[in-house]
DRENDO-1510 file (C-alpha; in Angstrom, 1 decimal, always signed):
<recs>
REC; n; res; u; v; w
REC; 1; MET; -7.4; +44.3; -0.8 .
REC; 2; ASP; -8.5; +43.8; +2.8 .
REC; 3; ALA; -5.1; +44.9; +4.0 .
REC; 4; ASN; -5.2; +48.1; +1.9 .
REC; 5; LEU; -8.7; +49.0; +3.2 .
REC; 6; THR; -7.4; +48.5; +6.8 .
REC; 7; LEU; -4.5; +50.8; +6.0 .
REC; 8; LEU; -6.8; +53.5; +4.7 .
REC; 9; ARG; -9.4; +53.2; +7.5 .
REC; 10; ASP; -7.2; +52.5; +10.5 .
REC; 11; PRO; -3.5; +53.0; +9.8 .
REC; 12; VAL; -2.6; +52.5; +13.5 .
REC; 13; THR; -4.2; +49.0; +13.6 .
REC; 14; TRP; -2.6; +48.2; +10.3 .
REC; 15; PHE; +1.0; +49.1; +11.5 .
REC; 16; ARG; +0.4; +47.3; +14.8 .
REC; 17; THR; -0.8; +44.1; +13.0 .
REC; 18; ARG; +2.1; +44.2; +10.6 .
REC; 19; ARG; +4.6; +44.5; +13.5 .
REC; 20; LEU; +2.9; +41.5; +15.3 .
REC; 21; THR; +3.0; +39.5; +12.1 .
REC; 22; ARG; +6.7; +40.2; +11.7 .
REC; 23; ALA; +7.3; +39.3; +15.3 .
REC; 24; ALA; +5.3; +36.1; +15.0 .
REC; 25; ARG; +7.3; +35.1; +11.9 .
REC; 26; ALA; +10.6; +35.9; +13.6 .
REC; 27; ALA; +9.5; +33.9; +16.7 .
REC; 28; LYS; +8.6; +31.0; +14.4 .
REC; 29; ARG; +12.0; +31.0; +12.6 .
REC; 30; LYS; +13.7; +31.2; +16.0 .
REC; 31; ALA; +11.7; +28.2; +17.3 .
REC; 32; GLN; +12.5; +26.2; +14.1 .
REC; 33; ASP; +16.2; +27.0; +14.5 .
REC; 34; ALA; +16.0; +25.8; +18.1 .
REC; 35; VAL; +14.4; +22.5; +17.0 .
REC; 36; GLY; +17.1; +22.1; +14.4 .
REC; 37; GLY; +19.8; +22.6; +17.0 .
REC; 38; VAL; +18.2; +20.0; +19.3 .
REC; 39; ALA; +17.8; +17.6; +16.5 .
REC; 40; ARG; +21.5; +17.9; +15.6 .
REC; 41; ARG; +22.4; +16.9; +19.1 .
REC; 42; PHE; +20.1; +13.9; +19.3 .
REC; 43; ALA; +20.7; +12.6; +15.8 .
REC; 44; THR; +24.3; +11.6; +16.6 .
REC; 45; THR; +23.5; +8.1; +17.9 .
REC; 46; GLU; +20.5; +5.7; +17.9 .
REC; 47; ARG; +20.2; +5.8; +21.7 .
REC; 48; ARG; +20.0; +9.6; +21.7 .
REC; 49; ALA; +17.3; +9.4; +19.0 .
REC; 50; VAL; +15.3; +7.0; +21.1 .
REC; 51; LEU; +15.6; +9.3; +24.0 .
REC; 52; TYR; +14.5; +12.3; +21.9 .
REC; 53; TYR; +11.3; +10.6; +20.8 .
REC; 54; ALA; +10.7; +9.2; +24.3 .
REC; 55; LEU; +10.1; +12.8; +25.3 .
REC; 56; ALA; +7.3; +13.0; +22.6 .
REC; 57; PRO; +5.8; +9.5; +22.6 .
REC; 58; SER; +2.6; +10.6; +20.8 .
REC; 59; VAL; +4.6; +11.3; +17.6 .
REC; 60; PHE; +4.8; +7.6; +16.7 .
REC; 61; GLY; +2.0; +6.4; +19.0 .
REC; 62; ARG; -0.5; +5.7; +16.3 .
REC; 63; GLU; +1.9; +3.6; +14.3 .
REC; 64; GLN; +3.0; +1.7; +17.4 .
REC; 65; ARG; -0.6; +0.9; +18.2 .
REC; 66; ALA; -1.3; -0.2; +14.7 .
REC; 67; VAL; +1.8; -2.5; +14.8 .
REC; 68; ILE; +0.9; -4.2; +18.1 .
REC; 69; ALA; -2.8; -4.5; +17.1 .
REC; 70; GLY; -1.7; -6.0; +13.9 .
REC; 71; LYS; +0.4; -8.6; +15.7 .
REC; 72; GLU; -2.5; -9.4; +18.0 .
REC; 73; ALA; -4.8; -10.0; +15.0 .
REC; 74; TYR; -2.1; -12.0; +13.2 .
REC; 75; PHE; -1.4; -14.4; +16.0 .
REC; 76; LYS; -5.1; -14.7; +16.8 .
REC; 77; ASP; -5.8; -15.9; +13.2 .
REC; 78; ARG; -2.7; -18.1; +13.3 .
REC; 79; ALA; -3.9; -19.8; +16.5 .
REC; 80; SER; -7.2; -20.6; +14.8 .
REC; 81; GLY; -5.4; -22.1; +11.8 .
REC; 82; ARG; -6.9; -19.5; +9.4 .
REC; 83; GLN; -4.1; -17.1; +8.8 .
REC; 84; ARG; -4.3; -16.3; +5.0 .
REC; 85; TYR; -1.4; -13.9; +5.1 .
REC; 86; LEU; +0.8; -16.7; +6.6 .
REC; 87; VAL; -0.3; -19.1; +3.9 .
REC; 88; ARG; +0.4; -16.5; +1.1 .
REC; 89; ARG; +3.9; -15.8; +2.6 .
REC; 90; ASN; +4.8; -19.4; +3.0 .
REC; 91; THR; +3.5; -20.4; -0.4 .
REC; 92; HIS; +5.6; -17.7; -2.0 .
REC; 93; MET; +8.7; -19.0; -0.1 .
REC; 94; LEU; +7.9; -22.4; -1.5 .
REC; 95; GLU; +7.8; -20.9; -5.0 .
REC; 96; LYS; +11.2; -19.3; -4.5 .
REC; 97; GLY; +12.6; -22.6; -3.2 .
REC; 98; LEU; +11.1; -24.4; -6.3 .
REC; 99; SER; +12.7; -21.9; -8.6 .
REC; 100; MET; +16.2; -22.0; -7.1 .
REC; 101; ARG; +19.2; -23.2; -9.1 .
REC; 102; PRO; +20.3; -25.6; -8.1 .
REC; 103; ARG; +17.2; -26.6; -6.2 .
REC; 104; ARG; +17.8; -28.3; -2.8 .
REC; 105; ASP; +16.3; -31.8; -2.3 .
REC; 106; VAL; +15.1; -30.8; +1.2 .
REC; 107; PHE; +13.8; -27.4; +2.0 .
REC; 108; ALA; +11.0; -25.6; +3.8 .
REC; 109; VAL; +11.2; -27.9; +6.7 .
REC; 110; GLU; +10.7; -25.0; +9.2 .
REC; 111; TYR; +7.3; -24.1; +7.9 .
REC; 112; ILE; +5.8; -26.7; +5.6 .
REC; 113; GLU; +3.7; -28.5; +8.3 .
REC; 114; GLU; +2.1; -25.2; +9.5 .
REC; 115; THR; +1.4; -24.2; +5.9 .
REC; 116; VAL; -0.5; -27.5; +5.2 .
REC; 117; ARG; -2.5; -27.2; +8.4 .
REC; 118; CYS; -3.6; -23.6; +7.6 .
REC; 119; PHE; -4.3; -24.6; +4.0 .
REC; 120; ARG; -6.6; -27.5; +5.2 .
REC; 121; SER; -8.4; -25.2; +7.7 .
REC; 122; LEU; -9.0; -22.6; +5.0 .
REC; 123; VAL; -10.3; -25.2; +2.5 .
REC; 124; ASP; -12.8; -26.4; +5.1 .
REC; 125; GLU; -14.3; -22.9; +5.2 .
REC; 126; VAL; -14.8; -22.6; +1.4 .
REC; 127; ALA; -17.9; -24.2; -0.1 .
REC; 128; GLY; -16.7; -26.0; -3.2 .
REC; 129; GLY; -13.1; -26.3; -2.1 .
REC; 130; CYS; -10.1; -25.0; -4.1 .
REC; 131; ALA; -12.2; -24.8; -7.3 .
REC; 132; ALA; -14.2; -22.0; -5.7 .
REC; 133; ASP; -11.2; -20.0; -4.5 .
REC; 134; PRO; -8.4; -19.0; -6.9 .
REC; 135; GLU; -6.0; -18.2; -4.1 .
REC; 136; LEU; -6.4; -21.7; -2.5 .
REC; 137; GLN; -6.1; -23.2; -5.9 .
REC; 138; TRP; -2.7; -21.5; -6.3 .
REC; 139; VAL; -1.7; -22.8; -2.8 .
REC; 140; ASN; -2.8; -26.3; -3.8 .
REC; 141; ASP; -0.9; -26.2; -7.0 .
REC; 142; VAL; +2.3; -25.0; -5.4 .
REC; 143; LEU; +2.1; -27.6; -2.6 .
REC; 144; THR; +1.5; -30.3; -5.2 .
REC; 145; ALA; +4.6; -29.2; -7.1 .
REC; 146; TYR; +6.6; -29.1; -3.9 .
REC; 147; PHE; +5.7; -32.6; -2.7 .
REC; 148; GLU; +6.4; -34.0; -6.1 .
REC; 149; VAL; +10.1; -32.9; -5.9 .
REC; 150; ALA; +10.8; -32.7; -2.1 .
REC; 151; GLY; +13.0; -35.4; -0.8 .
REC; 152; SER; +12.4; -37.7; +2.2 .
REC; 153; HIS; +12.4; -36.1; +5.6 .
REC; 154; SER; +10.3; -36.9; +8.7 .
REC; 155; VAL; +8.7; -33.4; +8.7 .
REC; 156; ILE; +8.1; -33.3; +5.0 .
REC; 157; ASN; +6.7; -36.9; +5.0 .
REC; 158; ARG; +4.2; -35.9; +7.7 .
REC; 159; ALA; +3.2; -32.8; +5.9 .
REC; 160; ARG; +2.9; -34.8; +2.6 .
REC; 161; ALA; +0.5; -37.3; +4.3 .
REC; 162; ASN; -1.6; -34.5; +5.8 .
REC; 163; PHE; -1.8; -32.7; +2.5 .
REC; 164; ALA; -3.0; -35.9; +0.8 .
REC; 165; ARG; -6.0; -36.0; +3.2 .
REC; 166; ALA; -7.0; -32.4; +2.4 .
REC; 167; PRO; -10.7; -32.1; +1.3 .
REC; 168; LEU; -10.1; -30.2; -1.9 .
REC; 169; GLY; -13.6; -30.3; -3.4 .
REC; 170; VAL; -14.0; -30.3; -7.1 .
REC; 171; ASP; -11.2; -31.6; -9.4 .
REC; 172; PRO; -8.8; -32.4; -6.5 .
REC; 173; ARG; -5.0; -32.3; -7.0 .
REC; 174; SER; -5.1; -31.2; -10.7 .
REC; 175; PRO; -2.8; -28.3; -11.0 .
REC; 176; SER; -3.9; -25.6; -13.4 .
REC; 177; PRO; -1.2; -24.4; -15.8 .
REC; 178; GLY; +0.5; -21.3; -14.6 .
REC; 179; LEU; -0.5; -21.5; -10.9 .
REC; 180; SER; +2.9; -22.9; -9.8 .
REC; 181; PRO; +6.4; -21.8; -10.8 .
REC; 182; TYR; +6.8; -21.8; -14.6 .
REC; 183; ARG; +9.1; -20.6; -17.4 .
REC; 184; ARG; +8.0; -17.3; -19.0 .
REC; 185; ASP; +7.5; -17.2; -22.7 .
REC; 186; LEU; +10.2; -14.8; -23.9 .
REC; 187; SER; +10.0; -15.6; -27.6 .
REC; 188; GLU; +8.2; -12.4; -28.3 .
REC; 189; PRO; +9.1; -8.8; -27.3 .
REC; 190; PRO; +7.0; -7.0; -24.7 .
REC; 191; SER; +3.7; -5.8; -26.1 .
REC; 192; VAL; +4.4; -2.3; -24.7 .
REC; 193; GLY; +7.6; -0.6; -25.9 .
REC; 194; TYR; +9.7; +1.8; -23.9 .
REC; 195; ASP; +8.6; +4.8; -26.0 .
REC; 196; ASP; +4.9; +4.1; -25.4 .
REC; 197; LEU; +5.5; +3.7; -21.6 .
REC; 198; LEU; +7.4; +6.9; -21.5 .
REC; 199; LYS; +4.6; +8.7; -23.3 .
REC; 200; LEU; +2.1; +7.3; -20.8 .
REC; 201; ALA; +4.3; +8.5; -17.9 .
REC; 202; GLU; +4.6; +12.0; -19.5 .
REC; 203; ARG; +0.8; +12.2; -20.1 .
REC; 204; ARG; +0.0; +11.2; -16.5 .
REC; 205; ARG; -0.2; +14.5; -14.5 .
REC; 206; SER; -1.8; +15.4; -11.2 .
REC; 207; VAL; -5.2; +16.5; -12.4 .
REC; 208; ARG; -7.4; +18.5; -10.0 .
REC; 209; TRP; -10.2; +19.6; -12.3 .
REC; 210; PHE; -12.6; +16.9; -13.5 .
REC; 211; GLN; -15.7; +16.7; -15.6 .
REC; 212; GLN; -18.9; +16.3; -13.6 .
REC; 213; ARG; -19.8; +12.9; -14.8 .
REC; 214; PRO; -19.7; +9.5; -13.0 .
REC; 215; VAL; -16.6; +7.3; -13.3 .
REC; 216; PRO; -17.7; +3.8; -14.5 .
REC; 217; ARG; -16.9; +1.2; -11.9 .
REC; 218; GLU; -15.9; -1.3; -14.5 .
REC; 219; LEU; -13.0; +1.0; -15.5 .
REC; 220; VAL; -11.8; +1.1; -11.9 .
REC; 221; GLU; -12.1; -2.7; -11.7 .
REC; 222; LYS; -9.9; -3.0; -14.8 .
REC; 223; ALA; -7.3; -0.7; -13.2 .
REC; 224; ILE; -7.3; -2.7; -10.0 .
REC; 225; VAL; -6.4; -5.8; -12.0 .
REC; 226; VAL; -3.2; -4.0; -13.1 .
REC; 227; ALA; -2.6; -2.8; -9.5 .
REC; 228; GLY; -3.0; -6.3; -8.2 .
REC; 229; LEU; -0.1; -7.5; -10.4 .
REC; 230; SER; +2.4; -5.2; -8.7 .
REC; 231; PRO; +5.2; -6.7; -6.7 .
REC; 232; SER; +4.5; -7.3; -3.0 .
REC; 233; SER; +6.8; -8.5; -0.2 .
REC; 234; CYS; +6.3; -12.3; +0.0 .
REC; 235; ASN; +3.1; -11.8; -2.1 .
REC; 236; ARG; +1.1; -10.8; +1.0 .
REC; 237; GLN; -0.5; -7.7; -0.6 .
REC; 238; PRO; -1.4; -6.1; +2.7 .
REC; 239; PHE; -3.6; -3.4; +1.3 .
REC; 240; GLN; -7.0; -2.6; -0.1 .
REC; 241; PHE; -8.3; +0.2; -2.3 .
REC; 242; ARG; -11.3; +1.8; -0.7 .
REC; 243; VAL; -13.3; +3.5; -3.4 .
REC; 244; PHE; -16.0; +6.2; -2.9 .
REC; 245; ASP; -18.2; +7.4; -5.7 .
REC; 246; GLU; -21.4; +8.5; -3.9 .
REC; 247; PRO; -21.2; +12.3; -3.8 .
REC; 248; HIS; -21.8; +12.9; -0.1 .
REC; 249; LEU; -19.3; +10.2; +0.8 .
REC; 250; VAL; -16.7; +11.5; -1.7 .
REC; 251; GLN; -16.9; +14.9; +0.0 .
REC; 252; GLN; -16.6; +13.6; +3.5 .
REC; 253; VAL; -13.6; +11.4; +2.8 .
REC; 254; ALA; -11.9; +13.8; +0.3 .
REC; 255; GLU; -12.0; +16.7; +2.8 .
REC; 256; THR; -10.1; +14.7; +5.4 .
REC; 257; PRO; -6.6; +15.0; +3.8 .
REC; 258; MET; -4.9; +18.4; +3.8 .
REC; 259; GLY; -4.1; +18.6; +0.1 .
REC; 260; THR; -7.7; +18.9; -1.4 .
REC; 261; ARG; -8.5; +22.4; -0.2 .
REC; 262; GLY; -9.9; +24.5; -3.1 .
REC; 263; TRP; -10.8; +21.7; -5.5 .
REC; 264; VAL; -12.4; +19.0; -3.4 .
REC; 265; HIS; -15.9; +20.1; -4.6 .
REC; 266; ASN; -15.3; +18.8; -8.1 .
REC; 267; VAL; -13.9; +15.3; -7.3 .
REC; 268; PRO; -16.2; +12.6; -8.7 .
REC; 269; MET; -14.4; +9.7; -7.1 .
REC; 270; PHE; -12.0; +9.3; -4.2 .
REC; 271; VAL; -9.8; +6.4; -3.3 .
REC; 272; VAL; -8.0; +5.6; -0.1 .
REC; 273; VAL; -5.3; +3.0; -0.1 .
REC; 274; VAL; -5.5; +1.3; +3.3 .
REC; 275; GLY; -2.7; -1.0; +4.6 .
REC; 276; SER; -3.2; -3.8; +7.2 .
REC; 277; MET; -0.6; -4.5; +9.8 .
REC; 278; SER; -2.4; -7.8; +10.5 .
REC; 279; ALA; -0.4; -9.3; +7.7 .
REC; 280; PHE; +2.8; -9.3; +9.8 .
REC; 281; PHE; +4.2; -11.1; +12.8 .
REC; 282; SER; +7.1; -8.7; +13.5 .
REC; 283; GLU; +7.8; -5.0; +13.8 .
REC; 284; ARG; +10.5; -5.5; +11.1 .
REC; 285; ASP; +7.8; -5.4; +8.4 .
REC; 286; ARG; +6.0; -2.3; +9.6 .
REC; 287; HIS; +6.9; -0.3; +6.5 .
REC; 288; THR; +5.7; -2.9; +4.1 .
REC; 289; ILE; +2.2; -1.5; +3.9 .
REC; 290; TYR; +3.6; +1.7; +2.6 .
REC; 291; THR; +6.0; +0.2; +0.0 .
REC; 292; ASP; +3.5; -2.4; -1.2 .
REC; 293; GLY; +0.6; +0.0; -1.2 .
REC; 294; CYS; +2.4; +2.6; -3.2 .
REC; 295; LEU; +3.8; +0.1; -5.7 .
REC; 296; ALA; +0.2; -0.9; -6.4 .
REC; 297; GLY; -0.9; +2.7; -6.3 .
REC; 298; MET; +1.5; +3.7; -9.1 .
REC; 299; ALA; +0.3; +0.8; -11.3 .
REC; 300; PHE; -3.3; +1.9; -10.6 .
REC; 301; LEU; -2.5; +5.4; -11.8 .
REC; 302; PHE; -1.0; +4.2; -15.1 .
REC; 303; ALA; -3.9; +1.9; -15.7 .
REC; 304; LEU; -6.4; +4.7; -15.1 .
REC; 305; GLU; -4.5; +7.0; -17.5 .
REC; 306; SER; -4.6; +4.2; -20.2 .
REC; 307; LEU; -8.4; +4.0; -19.7 .
REC; 308; GLY; -9.0; +7.7; -20.3 .
REC; 309; LEU; -9.2; +8.6; -16.6 .
REC; 310; SER; -7.0; +11.1; -14.8 .
REC; 311; SER; -5.9; +11.2; -11.1 .
REC; 312; CYS; -4.2; +13.1; -8.4 .
REC; 313; CYS; -2.3; +11.6; -5.6 .
REC; 314; VAL; -3.1; +13.2; -2.2 .
REC; 315; ASN; -0.5; +13.1; +0.5 .
REC; 316; TRP; -1.6; +11.5; +3.8 .
REC; 317; PRO; +0.3; +13.2; +6.7 .
REC; 318; ASP; +0.3; +11.6; +10.1 .
REC; 319; ILE; -1.8; +14.2; +12.0 .
REC; 320; PRO; -3.8; +12.9; +15.0 .
REC; 321; GLU; -7.1; +14.6; +14.3 .
REC; 322; ARG; -7.1; +13.6; +10.6 .
REC; 323; GLU; -6.1; +10.0; +11.4 .
REC; 324; LYS; -9.0; +9.7; +13.8 .
REC; 325; ARG; -11.5; +11.2; +11.4 .
REC; 326; MET; -10.4; +8.9; +8.5 .
REC; 327; ALA; -10.4; +5.9; +10.8 .
REC; 328; LYS; -14.0; +6.8; +11.9 .
REC; 329; LEU; -15.2; +7.4; +8.3 .
REC; 330; LEU; -13.8; +4.2; +6.9 .
REC; 331; LYS; -14.5; +2.2; +10.1 .
REC; 332; LEU; -10.9; +1.0; +10.3 .
REC; 333; PRO; -9.8; -1.4; +13.0 .
REC; 334; PRO; -6.7; -0.3; +15.0 .
REC; 335; TYR; -4.3; -2.3; +12.8 .
REC; 336; GLU; -5.3; -0.6; +9.5 .
REC; 337; ARG; -3.8; +2.7; +8.4 .
REC; 338; PRO; -4.3; +5.0; +5.4 .
REC; 339; VAL; -1.3; +4.9; +3.1 .
REC; 340; MET; -2.3; +7.4; +0.4 .
REC; 341; CYS; -5.3; +9.0; -1.3 .
REC; 342; ILE; -6.2; +9.3; -5.0 .
REC; 343; ALA; -8.7; +11.6; -6.7 .
REC; 344; VAL; -10.1; +10.0; -9.9 .
REC; 345; GLY; -12.2; +11.3; -12.7 .
REC; 346; TYR; -12.4; +12.4; -16.4 .
REC; 347; PRO; -10.1; +15.4; -16.9 .
REC; 348; GLU; -11.7; +18.7; -17.6 .
REC; 349; PRO; -10.3; +19.7; -21.1 .
REC; 350; ASP; -9.7; +23.3; -20.1 .
REC; 351; GLY; -8.2; +22.4; -16.7 .
REC; 352; ILE; -4.6; +23.5; -16.0 .
REC; 353; VAL; -2.1; +21.1; -14.5 .
REC; 354; PRO; +1.2; +22.0; -12.7 .
REC; 355; PHE; +4.3; +21.5; -14.8 .
REC; 356; SER; +6.1; +20.0; -11.8 .
REC; 357; SER; +9.6; +19.9; -13.2 .
REC; 358; LYS; +11.3; +16.6; -12.2 .
REC; 359; ARG; +14.8; +16.1; -11.1 .
REC; 360; PRO; +17.1; +15.2; -13.9 .
REC; 361; PRO; +17.9; +11.5; -14.3 .
REC; 362; GLU; +21.5; +12.0; -13.4 .
REC; 363; ASP; +20.4; +13.2; -9.9 .
REC; 364; LEU; +18.2; +10.1; -9.4 .
REC; 365; LEU; +20.7; +7.5; -10.5 .
REC; 366; ARG; +24.0; +6.4; -9.0 .
REC; 367; PHE; +26.0; +3.3; -10.0 .
REC; 368; ASN; +28.0; +1.6; -7.2 .
REC; 369; PHE; +29.9; +4.4; -5.3 .
REC; 370; GLU; +30.4; +6.8; -8.2 .
</recs>
């Protein structure tokens, strides 16, 4: 409409603007082609790729800072003997060792002493001991199971003696059923069949139009229980769901990503999944916050849908200005990064959702080298 009015009122300006727009588009296409040509040259080897990004260090600068800041935080906690991520990782490795077939008589020599030391330090911090902290109760139960079967070794014997002196608080050294490796009860079929799961997946759509009523926090808490059962690398779970339901905060946070333009005004709840690089001692694990966070995020979405709530995943692009704004809004330390965002609410009955045709299964599946 505006363009037509310009044509009628000032045809010279209209034609000039149109030529400039075409020229700008042509220049943009030419620049993109040039970038593609450069990328082809530098993509041939790893060394060339490193050189290419060395010319634009800011591209990965935020991730690099998060990784190094995470290492600093990890080793600082480790030096104090209170590194929970280390204890979670090591306890999970003990569980894997206990479940091996055949199980070795001597294992975990490399990390069992540090695990017990950190465990004792963490227990000292908790009033009431293990009985007041389910996570430490799990560690206690796994260590108990380990020392019951581990063979004689100088390192293991020292760790065993140190563990025996741990101040456990109420009900010491009494493993609770299920907190150490166990045999699953497979006598009954799963309570949720494939057809029901498929219907739930088909029902879940990206909803952008919500009813203007509050989302009960107890429903979100239920969904988080399901999300927390998602698989996680070495059971570290290096993420947190930051939930906003106060209207002014929802608007501030939900406006930060790029994908909410045009519908952000009707979002009743907004969630930011935040990953913490402080869970890792090495750069090799720098992608884990994304894989683990998104695994939990998908379970969270299915749980919401089963509770009558709808959601919409919002992409989080690595754009400097938006990263800085989100970090400031959420008060994130340097080693924490947004992984993804999720809008949550009761769906508007008359709201339209995109069909979003998915790729056929045969395109998503490949056996061996077929």
